[in-house]
C-alpha positions in Angstrom: -31.0 -22.1 19.7 -29.9 -22.2 16.5 -26.0 -23.6 15.8 -24.2 -20.9 14.3 -23.3 -21.7 10.7 -18.9 -22.1 10.5 -19.3 -20.0 7.4 -20.7 -17.0 9.4 -17.8 -17.1 11.7 -15.3 -17.5 8.9 -16.8 -14.3 7.0 -16.9 -11.8 10.2 -13.4 -13.2 11.1 -11.9 -12.4 7.6 -14.0 -9.3 7.6 -12.8 -7.9 10.3 -8.8 -8.6 9.2 -9.7 -7.1 5.8 -11.3 -3.9 7.3 -7.8 -3.6 9.6 -5.8 -4.2 6.7 -7.6 -1.3 4.8 -7.3 1.2 8.2 -3.5 -0.1 8.5 -3.0 1.0 4.8 -4.7 4.5 5.3 -2.6 5.2 8.3 0.5 4.0 6.6 0.2 6.2 3.5 -0.5 9.0 5.6 3.0 8.6 7.9 4.8 8.2 4.0 2.5 12.0 3.4 4.1 13.3 6.1 7.6 12.4 5.5 7.6 12.1 1.9 5.3 14.2 0.7 6.8 14.5 -2.5 7.5 10.6 -3.0 3.6 10.5 -1.9 2.6 13.2 -4.4 4.1 12.2 -7.6 2.5 8.4 -6.6 -1.2 9.9 -6.2 -0.4 12.0 -9.3 1.0 8.9 -10.7 -1.6 7.0 -10.2 -4.9 8.7 -10.1 -5.9 9.0 -6.6 -5.2 8.3 -3.4 -6.5 5.0 -3.2 -4.4 3.8 -5.8 -1.4 5.0 -4.5 -2.4 3.5 -0.5 -2.6 0.2 -2.7 0.4 0.1 -4.6 2.5 1.2 -1.6 1.0 -2.4 0.3 1.2 -4.5 -2.9 4.1 -7.3 -3.4 6.1 -6.0 -6.2 8.3 -8.5 -8.7 10.9 -5.3 -9.2 11.5 -5.2 -5.5 12.3 -9.2 -5.1 8.5 -9.5 -3.8 8.7 -6.5 -0.6 6.2 -3.9 -0.6 7.6 -0.1 -1.1 7.3 0.4 2.7 9.4 -2.8 2.8 11.7 -0.9 0.2 11.7 1.9 2.3 12.4 0.6 5.5 15.7 -1.0 3.5 16.8 2.1 2.9 16.4 1.8 -0.7 14.4 5.4 -1.3 16.2 5.9 -4.2 15.4 2.3 -6.3 11.6 3.4 -4.5 11.9 7.0 -6.8 13.7 5.5 -10.3 10.4 2.9 -10.4 7.7 5.4 -9.5 9.0 7.4 -11.9 9.3 4.9 -15.0 5.7 3.4 -13.6 4.1 6.0 -13.6 5.9 8.0 -16.3 7.3 11.2 -15.0 10.7 12.8 -16.3 13.7 13.1 -14.5 
């Protein structure tokens, strides 16, 4: 029987973790679309497509002290999030 290469195991684990992260990110964005549809639509329009908007929401942003946009919403700072998105996406107030 062939001994399993440890990098095959690590590679498979990383792929599984990445897939879970991607699924979670798209589920989270669906929830955003349901609860803050104006915001999600503005983000999609400003960034060009839904996939970019999904990634932007999950990124840690310096302007939010290293938090992601979902953490900003959870912390009750939706107005601050709107301000940054309108600035970043070039949307007029």
